[in-house]
Each structure stands twice: as structure tokens, then as C-alpha cells.
N, C-alpha and C positions, 0 to 999 in steps of 0.2 A: 380772434379772441381769445381770451386769457381763461387756462385751464379752468377756472375756478368758476368762469359765468355759466361754462358749459356743466355745472352741477346741478346746475336751477333749471327745474321746468313749469311749466303752465301750471304746476298743482305743488308749487315749493321746491326748498330746497333738496336735492337727490340724496338722502343720508344711509339710505337704504340698500344691500350688496343684495345679488342672489347668482352664485356659482350652479350652474348645470353643465352639463355634457351633451353632444348633439353629434348625430351622426356627422361625418366629414363631407359627403354630400348634402345634406341639409345647412348644413354652415355654409360652404360653398355657394350654396342658393342666394341665403339671406344677406354674406355680405357684397355678394353682387348686386342684388338689387336695391343693398345700400348704398352703393356708390352709384348705381344707376339714380337714383334719388338725388346725388350731392349729399348724402350724410357718412357719418359714421358707422361702424355697426352699433355703437354703443348708443347714436342717437337714434338710431332704425327700428332696435327693439324696446327701447322706451319709448316712442312713437306707438310702435304697435302694442304696447302692455298699456299705454297709457287710452287709448281709444277701446282697447278692451275691457278694462278696469271701469271707464269714466262713460264709456257711449262715444259713435262717433258726432253726436249732436252737438253733445257739450264740447269735445274736443275741438268742431270748428265753431263754435259759436266764441269761445278761447281766441281763437287764433284772428275771426275775424275782428273780436276787440282792439287784438293788438296792431293789425295793419290799419285798423281805424283810426288808433292813437299815433302810428307812425306818419298816416298821412294826412294829420289834423283834420279828419273827419267824425264826428261824433260827439259825444261826451262822457 
């Protein structure tokens, strides 16, 4: 996947940037969880924030639609 493609989310192009500081132990846990889920830390953080902002149901619905398109199911 090209870097450019990774800057797109299910909610549009990722143009906004947030910078924050975390305690080392918190960052370590989040990075480990990202890797356990096969994601980069940025992908993991983005997904967590999208769920928090848009709600689990909306994020799940969008992912389901994407899967259906990939599998040729639904319209």
C-alpha cells in the first residue's frame, strides 16, 4: 500500500494532525496493542478516535459495507 493511500480513512482524507504527549508506559501499551492487531500505531490511534467520534455502530456499518463490496455482496 502506498503511503498516500494510508492517509485516507473511511471518513475522508486525513488532513488534520494532532500532536500530543503521553506517558512512556501509556505509549508502550498502545503501540503493543496496535502491533497485536496488525496495525501501525497511527492506524490504531485513528481507528480508536474514529470509534470515539462517530460511534461503534457507524464505524462497524462502514467496515461491513466495505467488506460487502470486496466480496461482491450487497449493492
